N, C-alpha and C positions, 0 to 999 in steps of 0.2 A: 504494500500500500504506500503511495507517495505521501510525502510530508504535507502537501497541499490538501490531499484528500483527507488525511488524518485531521488536519486543522479544521476543515469544514465540518467533518462529522462530529468532532469532539468539542469544538468551541462554539459553533453556531447552535448546537443542541442545548447549550446552557441558557440561551436567550429566546425570547419570544419576539417575533417580528409582526408588525401590523401588515396584513395582507395588502399587497400593492393594488390588487383589484378593487378592494374597498375604497382605498384612497382615490383611485381613478374614477369610480362611479360617483363618489361625493364631489370630486372636482368638476365632473361634467354637469352634475345637477346644479352646483353653485354657479358655474359658468353660464349655463342656460338661463338661470334666474337673473343673473346680472347683465346678460346680453353681451358678454365678452366673447369675441371671436379669437380663434387660435393665433392668427397672424396680425390682428388689429394693432396698429401703432408701429409695426416693424418696417414695412416697406412702403408706407404712404407718404414719405418725405417729411413727416413731423419729427419732433425730437426723439432721440434714442434715450430710453430710460434704463438706467442701471440701478438695481436694488442692492443694498449692502446690509447684510445681517451680521451684527457684531455683538460683542459683550462689553458694554460700557459700564454696567453696574452688576452687583452680585459677586459671587466668589471668584469669577474669572475676570473681574474688572481690570486687572493689570494687563490683560491681553488687549484691551481697547484704549490704553493710554495714549497711543500715537494717532488715533483715528482722526481727531479734529485737524491735526497738522496735515496728514496725508490727504484726506478728502478735500480740504480747502485748497491745498496745493494743486491737486488734480483738477478741481473745478476752475481755478484760475488759469491753469494751462489750457484747458479746452476753450475758455472764454477768450484767451489771448490769440488763439489761432482760428477762432470762429467755429469751433466744434470739431467734427470728424467727417472725413470724406468716405462715403459708403456708396458703392456702385455709381461713382461719378457725381454724387450729390453731396453738398455740404449740409450736415445735420447738426443741430444743437444737441448737447448732451446734458441730461438731468441725472443726478445721483441722489437717490432716496435712501436715507440711512434709517435702519430700525434697530433698536436695542433689544437683544434677547433676554436681558436681565440675568444672564448665565443659566437660564432655565430651558431645557430641551423642548418642553411643550410650548413655551412662548416663542421659541425659535421657529417651531413649525407654524404657529399661528401667524406670526408677522410675515413669514415667507408666503403663506397663503394670501395674506392681505396684499403683499407686493404683486402677486400674480393676478389675483381676481379683482382687486380694487384699483391699484395703481397701474396695472397692466404693463409691467416692466417687460423689457425685451431680453434681459439677462440679469442673473443674480450672482454676486460674489459674496463669499463668506469664509469662515474658518473658525479659529478659537476653540480647538479641541473637538473630538468627535461628538461631544454632547451638543454642540451647536451645528457643526458641519453636517452631521448625519440627518437630523430631521429636516434641515433646509434642503439638502440634496434629495431626500425622499419626496418632498413637495414638488421640486422641479421635475423629478422623474414621473410623478403621478400626473402632473399637469402639462407636460410637454414644453417646459421652459428650461433653457440652458442654465446650468449652475457651474461656476468655477469655485473650487474650495482649496484651502491651504491651512497651514498652522495646525496640522494633526498628522501623525504617522499614517502612511497610506493603508496599512493593514486594517486597523479598526474602521476606517472610512469605507474601504472596499469590501473586505470579507465581512465586516461587522454589519453591513447592509444587505448581505446575501449575494454579493457579486461573485462570479467565478470567471476564469479565463474563457470558458466555453460560452458563458452567457453574460457578457458585459452589460453595463448600463448604456442607455441611449442618450440621456440628456445631461449627465453629470460627469464632470472632469475635475481631477485633483492633481495638485503638485506639492511635493514635500519629500522628505527622506523617509526611510522605512526602518523597521525594527532591526533589520540586518545591519544597517549602517550604525545605529545607536549601540548595538551590542559590540560591534567592532571598535568603536571609539571608546566606549567605557572600558572594555578589556585592555585596550592599549594603555589607558591611564592606570588601571589596576596593576598591570604588569610592572609598572615603574615604582611600585611601593612594596616594601617587604611586609607581607601579610601571611596569615595562615590559610588564606583562600576560602574562609567561611564568610558567606554573604547573607545578610539579613534583608528581607524584602518587604516593602510597604506597597501592597497591591490593593487599590480601592475597588469596590464593586461597581465599576462603570466600564464603558467601552475600552478605555485605555488599560485599566487594570486587567480586564479579561484578555486583551491582546498581549500584554507584557508577560503574563503568567501562563500563556497557552502552551499546551504540549507541542513538542517538536520545533515550533518556530519562536517560542517565547524565551525569555532569559534563562530559566532553570535548565532546560535541555541544551540550548546553544552554548552557554558559558560553561556548562558542566563538561563539555568536551575538552575544555582547556584546564580542567581540574578545579574550577570554582563551584563550591557546593551551596546551592540555594534550596533550603527545605520548603515544604508547602506550609506557608504561614496563614493560608486562607485569605479571604477577601473581607475587608472591613467597609462599613458604610461611610460614604462622604458625610462630613459634618461630625464625625466622631470627636468627642471631647476628652476621652480618657484612653491613652495608649499604653497603660500600665501592663496589660497582658502581652503586647508585642515587645515592649522594652524588657520585660522579665525573660522572655524566651531568648532575645538577642544576647542578654547578659549570661544566661545559663549556657548557651552554646558558644560563648566566647567569640561572637561575631566581630570580625575586623573591618568588614566593608558593608556599607549600607547602600541599597539601591531601591528605587521606587518611582512612582508616578502620581503622587497625591496632588490634590488641588492646593493652591498656596496657603489658605488659612489652616488646612489640616497639617501641613508640614510644619508650619510655625508652632502649632500646638504640640505636635510630636517632639520637635527638636528641643523645645524649652523643657518639656517633661523629661526627655532623655538626659539633659544636663542635670536636672534636679535629682534624678534617680541613679545617676552614676554610670550611664551608658556612654562610652567614649570610643567610638570606632576610629580606626586609623585613617579611613578614607570614606568619603560620601560622594555618590553620583546620583543625583535626583533630577528626573525630568519634570517639566511643567511648572514646578514650584519655585525654581531658582532662575527665572529668566529675565527678570527686570531688577533694577536697583531698588525699587520700592519694596519688592519681595525681600531683599536682603536687609534693607533698613529696618524692617520689622523684627529682625533677629539680632541686631546690634553686633557685639563682638562675637556672638555665636555663629555669625555668617562667614567668618574668615576661612578661606581655603576650601569652602564647599564647592564640589564639582558639578557640572551640568553640561548639556550639549550646547554647542554654539552654531547657530544657523547662519548668522549674518553679522558682519562687523564692518567698520569703515575701511579696513584693510583688504576686504574682498576685492579681487581684481575685475570687477564687473561694472557696467554702466546701464543706466535706464534707457530703454528703447522709446520711452515716452517723452522725457524731458532732456535726455542727453547727460544728465548728472552722473558723475562717478559715485561709487558707494561713499567715498569720503565727502564729496560735495553734498550729497543728500543728508549725511549725518551732520555735517556742519550747519546746514540750513535748519535742521530740526533744533539743534541746541541754540542757535542764534535766535530763532523765532520764538521758541517756547521757554528758553531759560532752564530747561530740564535736561537731566542726564539722558543720554541716548538709550533707547531700548531696541532689542532685536526686531521688534514687530514693525518698526518703521520700514525696513527693507521689504518684508513680505507683504504687508498691506499695500505698499506702493506697487509691488509686482503683480498683485491681483488686478489692479487697474491697468497695468501695462498689458497683461494678457488679454483683458477685456477689450482694450483699444485696438490691439493688433488683430484680434479675432474679428471684431466688428468691421475694421477697415478692409479685411480680406473677404468679407461676406457680402451678400446683397441686402442684408438687414432683416431678412426673415428669420424666424426662429430655427427653421430646419437648416437654413444655410449657415447660421451661427454654429449649430450643432456639428454639422459636417466639417466646417472649418476647424473647430476644436479637435476633432478626431484625428486630423492629420497635421496639426500645428507643430511647427518648429520655430522657436524664437529665442532671442537673447533678452535677459532681464537683469536688473540690478542685483538679484540673488543668484544669478548664474544662467547658463543655457538650459532651455526646456525642450523636451522632445516627446510628444505624445504618440509617436509611431514606434518607439523602441521599448515600451514596457516600463517596469517589470510585468505588468498586466495591462490589458486594455483600460483606457480612461485615466491612466496614471503617468505622470512625468516626475522624475526624481531630481532633487537638489543636493548639493554637496553638504557634508557635515564634518565638523571638527569638535574637539573637546576643550573645555576651559575650566578655570577655577576663579572664584571671586577673591580678590585681595582687598583687605581693609586698609584704606589710606590714612595718612596722618590726620586729615580733617574729618575722619569718621565716615567718609563716603566709601563706596565700593567700586572697584573696577574689575570687569570680566576680562581675564587674560587667557588667550589661546595657548594651550600647553600640549595639544595633541593634534597633529595634522597628517598622520601616517597615510590615510586614504586620499587626502586632498592636499598635497604638498604645495600647490599654487597659492594656498592661503597661509600666510606667514604666522609662525608662533611668536608669542611675546614673552614667554617664560618657561620654566620647567615645572613638572609635577611636584607638588609638595604635600607630604602627609599632614594630617591634623595633629598627630602626636608622634 
């Protein structure tokens, strides 16, 4: 049995999926009641409407910190050049932003509003599978193209029931995958003297299911290199007491911590770990340690914590939309907002790059937008994207490196790239340092 088949049979069986047929019927009924036609607003020469479902409030609010800057910059860009040329016609561009409030159900609801009320031609989204998946499901059910990012491709693709033999029609994703993260994390682990015992924080959500999955998840993949991750079970998002997990980690003399908790949960866990005497030699945590604001909540406890690095000012790429280099885009963000840079700037900007390129190469109809996406190859500020090369249909991959947060003299934090084994074109800024 192939690892893919094993994954589909063993992981997807844990979850229940809303039948797509039901969504489709509901969408058709609502569409009929509202008088919306499938291609209305797309090819009539009116403004092109792009919907953006984000997470500006709630547990994932740090993912939306750069939204105002990026969206305003993109709007100003389109205004300055008179919109976008589609099939020889100059079209105005409207960007409609909806806050998911970090809630999957609301993400689905606002995506439906964008489709059925605002009649958007295209939706862009991301901010973990909790947001990307329900938005993509709405696009698939209603026949509206969706471009997503900011989530590993496995929980977005397999987590929604996709297979290589039966790919999605309307939804397209770009990001790195678990295979990339496992390689990056192991490279950092290998540079620290440990007993190779790894404690895992797996939440009961799409990310947690994917990261802990048989065959493709961390326990089996890193186990081949001698790293032992026991089955610690899945905990509920919003857990306030991690004593049970901390006790197990201490009992088993865990030297390395790995996980994918939401930011508030990791802050709770890490503070309790310090209070209860759990001090691993190395920490690599996805999702929770991505922005300076996440680290500021930890104070001195944040020094040398490790995470994945998706995008930095030193990435050797430029925007296909504005022509800015990664450094110029980063400088513009800090100059305009006065805030420390977050990785999300690059990827949210890239969402609109992909949208603009796709629209300009289409005739403006939804079906043409979909077909253009399926064969799209383009350069972006986060790297080259190619939807024709896999790893599965509907997915394009981006480069990944590893980093650690360093506490500065002024108490701020800087994310330093310390592992670039798989992507040497992205420069390192320091060496791996253990916590103790």
